[in-house]
VONUTI-195559 format. One line per field, with one value per atom (N, C-alpha, C, O, CB): residue number from 1; residue in one letter; y, x, z. Coordinates in Angstrom, 2 decimals. Glycine has a CB too. Example, Ala and Ser with C-alpha at 12.3 -4.5 7.8 and 13.67 -1.06 7.14 Angstrom:
2
k = 1 1 1 1 1 2 2 2 2 2
r = A A A A A S S S S S
v = -5.69 -4.50 -3.30 -3.32 -4.47 -2.25 -1.06 0.03 1.14 -0.60
u = 13.19 12.30 13.20 14.24 11.31 12.85 13.67 12.90 13.41 14.08
w = 7.80 7.80 7.80 8.46 9.05 7.08 7.14 7.87 8.04 5.72
% end
This chain:
122
k = 1 1 1 1 1 2 2 2 2 2 3 3 3 3 3 4 4 4 4 4 5 5 5 5 5 6 6 6 6 6 7 7 7 7 7 8 8 8 8 8 9 9 9 9 9 10 10 10 10 10 11 11 11 11 11 12 12 12 12 12 13 13 13 13 13 14 14 14 14 14 15 15 15 15 15 16 16 16 16 16 17 17 17 17 17 18 18 18 18 18 19 19 19 19 19 20 20 20 20 20 21 21 21 21 21 22 22 22 22 22 23 23 23 23 23 24 24 24 24 24 25 25 25 25 25 26 26 26 26 26 27 27 27 27 27 28 28 28 28 28 29 29 29 29 29 30 30 30 30 30 31 31 31 31 31 32 32 32 32 32 33 33 33 33 33 34 34 34 34 34 35 35 35 35 35 36 36 36 36 36 37 37 37 37 37 38 38 38 38 38 39 39 39 39 39 40 40 40 40 40 41 41 41 41 41 42 42 42 42 42 43 43 43 43 43 44 44 44 44 44 45 45 45 45 45 46 46 46 46 46 47 47 47 47 47 48 48 48 48 48 49 49 49 49 49 50 50 50 50 50 51 51 51 51 51 52 52 52 52 52 53 53 53 53 53 54 54 54 54 54 55 55 55 55 55 56 56 56 56 56 57 57 57 57 57 58 58 58 58 58 59 59 59 59 59 60 60 60 60 60 61 61 61 61 61 62 62 62 62 62 63 63 63 63 63 64 64 64 64 64 65 65 65 65 65 66 66 66 66 66 67 67 67 67 67 68 68 68 68 68 69 69 69 69 69 70 70 70 70 70 71 71 71 71 71 72 72 72 72 72 73 73 73 73 73 74 74 74 74 74 75 75 75 75 75 76 76 76 76 76 77 77 77 77 77 78 78 78 78 78 79 79 79 79 79 80 80 80 80 80 81 81 81 81 81 82 82 82 82 82 83 83 83 83 83 84 84 84 84 84 85 85 85 85 85 86 86 86 86 86 87 87 87 87 87 88 88 88 88 88 89 89 89 89 89 90 90 90 90 90 91 91 91 91 91 92 92 92 92 92 93 93 93 93 93 94 94 94 94 94 95 95 95 95 95 96 96 96 96 96 97 97 97 97 97 98 98 98 98 98 99 99 99 99 99 100 100 100 100 100 101 101 101 101 101 102 102 102 102 102 103 103 103 103 103 104 104 104 104 104 105 105 105 105 105 106 106 106 106 106 107 107 107 107 107 108 108 108 108 108 109 109 109 109 109 110 110 110 110 110 111 111 111 111 111 112 112 112 112 112 113 113 113 113 113 114 114 114 114 114 115 115 115 115 115 116 116 116 116 116 117 117 117 117 117 118 118 118 118 118 119 119 119 119 119 120 120 120 120 120 121 121 121 121 121 122 122 122 122 122
r = X X X X X X X X X X X X X X X X X X X X X X X X X X X X X X X X X X X X X X X X X X X X X X X X X X X X X X X X X X X X X X X X X X X X X X X X X X X X X X X X X X X X X X X X X X X X X X X X X X X X X X X X X X X X X X X X X X X X X X X X X X X X X X X X X X X X X X X X X X X X X X X X X X X X X X X X X X X X X X X X X X X X X X X X X X X X X X X X X X X X X X X X X X X X X X X X X X X X X X X X X X X X X X X X X X X X X X X X X X X X X X X X X X X X X X X X X X X X X X X X X X X X X X X X X X X X X X X X X X X X X X X X X X X X X X X X X X X X X X X X X X X X X X X X X X X X X X X X X X X X X X X X X X X X X X X X X X X X X X X X X X X X X X X X X X X X X X X X X X X X X X X X X X X X X X X X X X X X X X X X X X X X X X X X X X X X X X X X X X X X X X X X X X X X X X X X X X X X X X X X X X X X X X X X X X X X X X X X X X X X X X X X X X X X X X X X X X X X X X X X X X X X X X X X X X X X X X X X X X X X X X X X X X X X X X X X X X X X X X X X X X X X X X X X X X X X X X X X X X X X X X X X X X X X X X X X X X X X X X X X X X X X X X X X X X X X X X X X X X X X X X X X X X X X X X X X X X X X X X X X X X X X X X X X X X X X X X X X X X X X X X X X X X X X X X X X X X X X X X X X X X X X X X X X X X
v = -0.39 0.11 -0.74 -1.29 1.49 -1.22 -2.09 -3.57 -4.34 -1.94 -3.77 -5.11 -5.86 -6.94 -5.12 -3.97 -4.57 -5.30 -6.48 -2.79 -4.68 -4.86 -6.31 -7.17 -3.28 -6.24 -7.75 -8.68 -9.77 -8.10 -8.37 -9.78 -9.79 -10.85 -9.89 -8.57 -9.15 -9.64 -10.22 -7.75 -9.49 -10.41 -11.20 -11.78 -10.42 -12.01 -13.21 -14.15 -14.97 -12.79 -13.54 -14.17 -13.70 -13.29 -14.50 -13.21 -13.05 -14.88 -16.08 -11.20 -14.34 -15.66 -17.10 -17.98 -15.71 -17.02 -18.23 -18.71 -19.81 -18.16 -17.53 -18.23 -18.85 -19.84 -16.46 -17.92 -18.38 -19.50 -20.12 -17.67 -20.25 -21.37 -22.58 -23.69 -20.98 -21.56 -22.89 -23.86 -24.99 -22.63 -22.73 -23.42 -24.53 -25.54 -21.88 -24.11 -25.20 -26.55 -27.35 -24.04 -26.13 -26.95 -27.74 -27.21 -25.96 -29.02 -29.47 -29.70 -30.35 -31.14 -28.74 -28.25 -26.99 -26.67 -29.11 -26.07 -24.70 -24.47 -24.22 -23.56 -24.43 -23.87 -23.75 -22.66 -24.09 -24.96 -25.39 -24.15 -23.42 -27.01 -24.27 -23.63 -22.48 -22.10 -23.69 -21.27 -20.35 -20.43 -19.84 -20.11 -20.81 -20.77 -20.79 -20.33 -21.46 -21.48 -21.65 -20.09 -19.56 -22.82 -19.66 -18.89 -17.65 -16.65 -19.17 -17.42 -16.14 -16.34 -15.48 -15.55 -17.79 -17.80 -17.27 -16.73 -20.67 -17.61 -17.07 -15.57 -15.22 -17.25 -14.84 -13.56 -12.53 -11.50 -13.26 -12.51 -11.39 -11.54 -10.64 -11.41 -13.05 -13.36 -13.35 -13.57 -14.03 -13.21 -13.10 -10.79 -10.09 -14.10 -10.62 -9.42 -9.12 -8.86 -8.94 -9.06 -8.94 -9.21 -8.71 -9.67 -9.96 -10.76 -9.91 -9.32 -12.08 -9.65 -8.28 -6.76 -5.98 -7.76 -6.80 -5.62 -5.46 -4.38 -5.49 -6.65 -6.76 -6.55 -6.07 -9.00 -7.21 -6.78 -8.27 -8.43 -4.97 -9.85 -10.88 -11.82 -12.86 -11.71 -11.62 -12.22 -10.99 -9.95 -13.65 -11.26 -10.47 -11.60 -12.81 -9.01 -10.24 -11.20 -11.51 -10.76 -10.78 -12.36 -12.92 -11.86 -11.34 -14.80 -11.90 -11.59 -12.64 -12.15 -11.05 -13.48 -14.88 -15.26 -16.46 -16.22 -14.43 -14.72 -15.11 -15.09 -15.56 -15.61 -16.49 -15.40 -14.36 -18.05 -15.88 -16.07 -15.88 -16.27 -16.83 -15.38 -15.51 -15.00 -13.81 -14.66 -15.70 -15.34 -14.46 -14.84 -16.55 -13.51 -12.45 -11.79 -11.03 -11.74 -12.67 -13.25 -14.59 -15.14 -11.98 -14.91 -16.37 -16.70 -16.05 -16.72 -17.90 -17.59 -19.32 -19.15 -15.62 -19.97 -21.64 -21.11 -21.13 -23.08 -20.59 -19.98 -19.97 -20.57 -19.43 -18.73 -18.46 -19.89 -19.78 -16.36 -20.58 -21.77 -22.42 -22.89 -23.40 -22.43 -23.52 -22.57 -23.21 -24.55 -21.49 -20.13 -20.09 -20.05 -18.25 -20.10 -19.56 -20.41 -20.19 -18.87 -21.76 -23.19 -23.31 -23.60 -24.86 -23.14 -23.29 -22.80 -23.40 -22.65 -21.36 -20.42 -20.61 -20.79 -19.43 -20.51 -20.83 -22.18 -22.25 -21.48 -23.49 -24.48 -24.22 -24.60 -25.87 -23.56 -23.35 -22.82 -23.51 -22.48 -21.31 -20.66 -21.37 -21.16 -19.82 -22.60 -23.59 -23.40 -22.86 -25.19 -24.35 -25.35 -24.08 -24.18 -26.24 -22.83 -22.21 -21.38 -20.96 -21.11 -21.18 -21.31 -22.05 -21.84 -21.08 -22.90 -24.38 -24.13 -23.88 -26.15 -24.15 -24.38 -23.19 -23.43 -24.93 -22.02 -20.91 -21.12 -20.85 -19.87 -21.65 -21.65 -22.88 -22.68 -22.16 -24.24 -24.97 -24.69 -25.19 -25.52 -23.68 -23.03 -21.81 -21.71 -22.15 -20.92 -20.08 -20.74 -20.22 -18.72 -21.83 -22.11 -22.58 -23.32 -21.61 -21.81 -20.38 -21.93 -23.02 -17.91 -20.89 -22.39 -21.34 -20.15 -22.97 -22.39 -21.54 -20.41 -19.43 -22.47 -20.25 -19.57 -17.93 -16.91 -20.29 -18.04 -17.20 -16.72 -15.60 -17.99 -17.99 -17.00 -16.08 -14.86 -18.35 -17.08 -16.49 -15.30 -14.62 -17.13 -14.62 -13.44 -12.71 -11.53 -13.22 -13.40 -11.79 -11.29 -10.16 -12.34 -12.77 -12.45 -11.84 -10.66 -13.87 -11.83 -11.10 -9.25 -8.44 -11.98 -9.08 -7.45 -7.25 -6.82 -7.04 -7.69 -7.40 -6.91 -6.00 -8.06 -7.98 -7.89 -6.90 -6.52 -9.21 -6.36 -5.42 -4.07 -3.23 -5.61 -4.17 -2.86 -2.37 -1.20 -2.92 -3.53 -3.78 -3.51 -2.91 -5.95 -3.90 -3.78 -2.51 -1.34 -4.13 -2.82 -1.56 -0.58 -0.67 -1.79 0.43 0.83 -0.10 -0.75 2.86 0.18 -0.70 -2.54 -3.12 -0.16 -3.17 -4.01 -4.71 -4.43 -4.22 -5.75 -6.20 -6.44 -6.59 -7.61 -6.52 -6.52 -7.24 -6.58 -4.47 -7.91 -8.36 -8.30 -9.09 -9.25 -7.32 -6.36 -7.74 -8.84 -5.09 -7.15 -8.32 -9.42 -10.61 -7.43 -8.07 -8.13 -9.14 -10.18 -6.78 -9.27 -10.49 -9.27 -9.39 -12.17 -8.28 -7.57 -7.19 -7.41 -5.97 -6.63 -6.25 -5.55 -5.50 -6.48 -4.80 -3.09 -3.34 -4.43 -1.78 -2.19 -1.93 -0.94 0.11 -0.68 -1.18 -0.40 1.38 1.45 -1.54 1.86 3.36 4.02 5.20 4.09
u = 14.82 14.61 13.70 13.74 14.30 12.37 11.65 11.98 11.49 11.08 13.13 13.36 14.25 14.52 14.16 14.53 15.43 14.30 14.43 16.14 13.45 11.87 11.00 10.51 10.65 11.02 11.10 11.72 11.30 10.96 12.90 13.64 13.84 13.93 15.30 13.91 14.08 12.63 12.72 14.66 11.04 10.23 10.19 9.64 9.58 10.57 11.15 11.63 11.04 12.43 13.53 13.57 13.19 14.31 14.46 12.38 12.02 10.44 10.46 11.86 9.89 9.15 9.61 9.04 9.18 11.07 11.41 12.37 12.70 12.23 12.56 13.95 12.77 13.02 15.40 11.26 10.03 9.77 9.21 8.93 9.95 9.49 10.36 10.16 9.97 11.56 12.39 12.73 13.21 13.40 12.16 12.33 11.02 10.88 11.93 10.14 9.06 8.65 7.77 7.47 9.75 9.60 11.12 12.23 8.99 10.83 12.13 12.08 11.32 12.35 13.38 13.96 13.47 13.05 13.93 13.67 13.15 14.01 13.69 12.86 15.77 16.48 16.64 16.92 17.19 16.46 16.31 15.08 15.33 15.87 13.94 12.95 13.40 13.27 11.71 14.10 14.67 15.27 14.61 15.15 16.19 17.00 16.95 17.82 17.53 15.61 14.78 14.07 14.17 13.53 13.40 12.50 13.22 12.51 11.35 15.17 15.78 16.46 17.09 16.60 16.34 17.64 15.73 15.80 19.04 14.98 13.93 13.76 13.70 13.23 13.71 13.26 13.68 13.00 13.34 14.80 14.89 14.02 13.33 16.36 14.19 13.06 12.12 11.54 12.96 11.15 10.08 9.65 8.71 10.47 10.68 10.79 11.00 9.94 11.56 11.80 11.28 10.00 9.73 11.97 9.35 8.06 7.33 6.64 7.61 7.34 6.30 6.61 5.79 7.18 7.56 7.97 7.52 7.35 9.22 7.30 7.19 5.11 4.29 8.03 5.11 2.99 2.97 2.01 1.58 4.15 3.36 2.93 2.39 4.33 3.10 2.24 2.00 2.66 2.98 1.10 1.05 0.49 0.26 0.03 0.33 -0.29 -1.44 -1.81 -0.03 -2.19 -3.35 -3.21 -2.32 -2.95 -5.19 -5.41 -5.24 -4.94 -6.60 -5.18 -4.41 -3.10 -2.85 -5.13 -2.14 -0.71 -0.19 1.04 -0.44 -0.71 -0.01 0.54 -0.04 -1.25 1.47 1.36 0.53 -0.60 1.49 0.61 -0.85 -0.35 -0.06 -2.29 -0.10 0.15 -1.19 -2.33 0.73 -0.62 -1.36 -1.63 -2.46 -1.04 -0.10 -0.57 0.16 1.10 -0.05 -0.35 -0.11 0.99 1.49 -0.64 2.05 3.67 3.91 3.87 5.50 4.00 4.44 5.71 5.80 4.85 6.78 7.62 8.38 9.30 7.25 7.32 7.22 6.21 5.82 5.94 5.96 4.57 5.51 5.26 3.37 6.88 7.53 7.88 8.64 9.00 7.81 8.90 7.44 7.54 9.66 6.24 5.25 4.57 4.09 4.42 4.47 4.12 5.38 5.09 4.02 6.58 7.51 7.00 6.51 8.76 7.19 6.87 6.01 6.15 6.47 4.78 3.27 3.03 2.40 2.53 4.42 4.25 4.95 4.36 4.50 6.38 7.17 6.07 5.35 8.52 5.74 4.90 4.02 3.87 4.43 2.98 2.22 2.84 2.42 2.37 4.45 4.86 4.68 3.88 6.70 5.49 5.80 4.12 4.20 7.20 2.84 2.07 1.61 0.91 1.58 1.92 1.18 1.78 1.09 1.52 3.29 3.86 4.03 4.35 4.90 3.85 3.22 1.95 1.74 3.03 1.08 -0.42 -0.49 -1.27 -1.72 0.50 0.68 1.03 0.51 1.33 2.13 2.69 1.47 1.21 4.40 0.80 0.40 -1.46 -2.08 0.81 -2.13 -3.21 -4.17 -5.09 -3.44 -3.69 -4.77 -4.47 -3.91 -3.55 -5.43 -5.18 -4.15 -3.83 -7.34 -3.90 -2.97 -3.59 -2.84 -2.11 -4.77 -5.40 -5.05 -4.69 -6.74 -5.23 -5.43 -3.87 -3.58 -5.83 -2.84 -1.25 -1.44 -1.39 0.64 -1.64 -1.91 -2.34 -1.61 -2.76 -3.69 -3.90 -3.66 -3.97 -4.54 -2.70 -2.04 -0.62 -0.15 -1.19 -0.15 1.46 0.59 0.83 2.69 -0.30 -0.60 -1.07 -1.22 -1.65 -1.19 -1.40 -0.15 0.05 -1.62 1.07 2.72 3.16 3.99 3.41 2.11 3.04 2.33 3.10 3.41 1.34 0.92 1.56 1.85 0.25 1.68 2.16 3.60 3.97 2.22 4.33 5.97 5.87 6.84 6.70 4.88 5.00 5.53 5.35 4.08 6.02 6.37 5.73 4.55 6.90 5.93 4.75 4.55 5.41 4.71 3.36 3.17 3.20 3.29 3.87 3.09 2.97 1.62 1.00 3.86 1.14 -0.61 -0.89 0.06 -1.09 -1.97 -2.66 -4.02 -4.82 -3.14 -4.25 -5.31 -6.80 -7.08 -4.72 -7.26 -8.46 -9.07 -9.25 -9.92 -9.34 -10.45 -11.57 -11.87 -11.46 -12.09 -13.46 -12.80 -13.43 -14.12 -11.85 -10.93 -10.62 -10.28 -12.07 -10.77 -10.57 -8.99 -8.32 -11.59 -8.25 -6.96 -6.14 -5.59 -6.70 -5.83 -5.31 -3.78 -3.22 -5.53 -3.26 -1.55 -1.18 -1.78 -1.26 -0.74 -0.26 0.09 0.25 2.07 0.11 0.60 1.21 1.49 -0.20
w = -12.35 -11.11 -10.91 -9.81 -10.89 -12.07 -11.90 -11.58 -10.75 -12.77 -12.67 -13.03 -11.75 -11.24 -14.51 -11.62 -9.78 -8.79 -8.48 -8.49 -8.43 -7.56 -8.06 -7.33 -8.04 -9.51 -9.52 -9.36 -8.97 -10.11 -9.66 -9.43 -7.78 -7.17 -10.35 -7.16 -5.48 -4.90 -3.82 -4.30 -5.56 -5.27 -5.41 -4.48 -5.38 -6.41 -7.15 -6.01 -5.30 -8.19 -6.16 -4.92 -4.05 -3.75 -4.56 -3.00 -2.23 -2.47 -2.20 -2.19 -2.81 -3.23 -2.79 -2.15 -4.69 -3.49 -3.86 -2.40 -1.97 -5.45 -2.00 -0.75 0.45 1.13 0.30 0.58 1.27 0.91 1.82 1.11 -0.26 -1.36 -0.69 -0.21 -3.24 -0.98 -0.76 0.34 0.42 -1.02 1.33 3.08 2.90 3.58 4.82 1.87 2.14 0.58 0.25 2.54 0.17 -0.93 -1.39 -1.39 -2.10 -1.72 -1.60 -3.63 -4.34 -0.25 -3.97 -5.01 -5.49 -6.60 -5.92 -3.98 -4.52 -5.19 -6.35 -3.71 -4.80 -5.49 -6.80 -7.30 -5.17 -7.60 -8.70 -9.56 -10.53 -8.44 -8.88 -9.56 -9.61 -10.77 -9.08 -8.65 -8.60 -9.52 -10.36 -7.73 -10.00 -10.32 -11.86 -12.60 -9.66 -12.31 -13.53 -14.09 -15.20 -13.10 -12.94 -13.13 -12.87 -12.78 -12.40 -12.68 -13.00 -14.09 -14.71 -12.01 -14.44 -15.59 -17.30 -18.41 -15.71 -16.81 -17.24 -17.85 -19.03 -16.27 -16.73 -16.60 -17.25 -17.15 -15.59 -18.02 -19.34 -20.62 -21.10 -19.95 -21.19 -21.76 -21.50 -22.57 -22.05 -20.51 -19.94 -20.01 -20.38 -18.16 -19.56 -20.04 -21.32 -21.89 -19.49 -21.91 -23.51 -24.31 -25.40 -24.17 -23.69 -24.19 -23.92 -24.76 -23.64 -22.50 -21.71 -22.89 -23.37 -19.45 -22.97 -23.65 -24.87 -25.43 -23.72 -25.38 -27.10 -27.20 -27.98 -27.87 -25.97 -25.55 -26.16 -26.91 -26.82 -25.95 -26.91 -25.82 -26.20 -28.23 -24.38 -23.40 -22.28 -22.25 -22.75 -21.52 -20.23 -19.26 -19.36 -20.31 -17.88 -16.46 -16.01 -15.10 -15.37 -16.30 -15.18 -13.84 -13.18 -14.60 -13.90 -12.49 -11.97 -10.88 -12.07 -11.82 -11.06 -11.41 -11.38 -11.34 -11.75 -11.23 -12.10 -12.01 -10.23 -13.26 -13.97 -15.71 -16.03 -14.16 -16.34 -17.60 -18.67 -18.38 -17.64 -19.93 -20.80 -21.93 -21.85 -20.30 -23.33 -24.32 -25.45 -25.72 -24.69 -25.77 -26.19 -27.42 -27.93 -25.64 -27.80 -29.53 -29.99 -29.42 -30.88 -30.94 -31.45 -31.65 -32.57 -32.52 -30.93 -32.09 -31.33 -30.12 -31.47 -31.47 -30.96 -30.25 -29.02 -32.42 -31.14 -30.22 -28.96 -28.39 -30.11 -28.77 -26.74 -26.24 -25.07 -26.09 -26.62 -25.43 -24.64 -23.53 -26.37 -25.35 -24.07 -23.14 -22.42 -24.41 -22.70 -22.00 -21.16 -19.93 -23.23 -21.69 -20.86 -20.17 -19.05 -21.45 -21.02 -20.04 -19.02 -17.86 -21.11 -19.31 -18.10 -16.97 -16.01 -18.24 -17.22 -16.12 -15.07 -13.86 -16.58 -16.04 -15.68 -14.25 -13.20 -17.40 -15.42 -13.95 -13.08 -12.06 -13.98 -12.67 -11.45 -10.91 -10.19 -11.43 -11.22 -10.58 -10.07 -8.86 -11.17 -10.78 -9.96 -8.51 -7.48 -10.57 -8.98 -7.76 -6.73 -5.79 -7.82 -6.94 -5.84 -5.22 -4.07 -6.33 -5.87 -5.07 -4.37 -3.38 -5.29 -4.77 -3.85 -2.74 -1.75 -4.34 -2.63 -1.64 -0.66 0.50 -2.03 -1.04 -0.32 0.33 1.51 -1.17 -0.53 0.16 1.53 2.45 -1.25 1.52 2.16 3.63 4.63 1.54 3.54 4.90 5.51 6.71 4.47 4.39 4.95 5.27 6.20 4.04 4.44 4.65 4.17 4.51 4.89 2.95 1.58 0.67 0.66 0.57 -0.10 -1.71 -2.60 -2.55 -3.19 -3.34 -4.08 -5.05 -5.09 -4.91 -5.87 -6.35 -5.47 -6.05 -6.36 -4.30 -3.13 -3.58 -4.02 -1.40 -3.32 -3.31 -4.82 -4.99 -3.44 -5.70 -7.17 -7.42 -8.14 -7.84 -6.90 -6.90 -6.35 -6.53 -6.94 -5.08 -4.11 -5.14 -5.33 -1.87 -5.71 -6.58 -7.46 -7.21 -7.34 -8.38 -9.39 -9.32 -10.23 -9.88 -7.65 -7.00 -7.53 -8.67 -5.13 -6.40 -6.86 -7.55 -7.57 -7.15 -8.96 -9.99 -10.76 -11.65 -10.74 -10.83 -10.89 -10.84 -11.69 -10.28 -9.40 -8.96 -9.55 -9.62 -7.43 -9.97 -9.71 -11.70 -12.18 -8.73 -12.59 -13.65 -14.56 -14.24 -13.81 -15.42 -16.24 -16.85 -16.53 -17.04 -17.66 -17.82 -19.76 -20.36 -17.55 -20.11 -20.98 -21.19 -22.27 -21.57 -19.86 -19.97 -19.62 -18.59 -19.60 -20.62 -20.78 -19.55 -18.78 -21.71 -19.13 -17.16 -17.39 -18.04 -16.22 -17.16 -16.82 -15.37 -14.46 -16.99 -15.69 -14.70 -14.16 -14.68 -15.73 -12.73 -12.12 -12.98 -12.84 -11.25 -14.13 -14.99 -15.61 -15.48 -15.97 -16.20 -17.32 -18.31 -19.48 -18.30 -17.75 -19.29 -19.46 -18.45 -19.44 -20.63 -20.83 -21.05 -22.15 -21.17 -20.01 -20.34 -20.61 -20.67 -18.77 -20.76 -21.17 -19.60 -19.36 -23.18 -19.22 -17.47 -18.44 -19.66 -16.28 -18.05 -17.93 -17.01 -17.18 -18.01
% end
């Protein structure tokens, strides 16, 4: 159920973004393709979600650097496009998205609190 909600939230963001960003469909396709691997890495406790709406590697492993970097780059593009449409900063969009991610996250997902400390969602 949570995966469907996360996919739906991602899809809504990308549809919104796709209207404002050239190449929005390509970004949506890349993010959707990465979602199963990101979900697996979160479940394994390898990555978590920051308070700013980005992925963060919690465990050192060169193998996962590429996926985290690619996802964060695409998220930055999405946040920037939404920020332009709404007349706010990309940082604000990222923080708002982090709140959505927190609500949709599965139990056990590592999240960063506003004070910077990490915790697992119960």
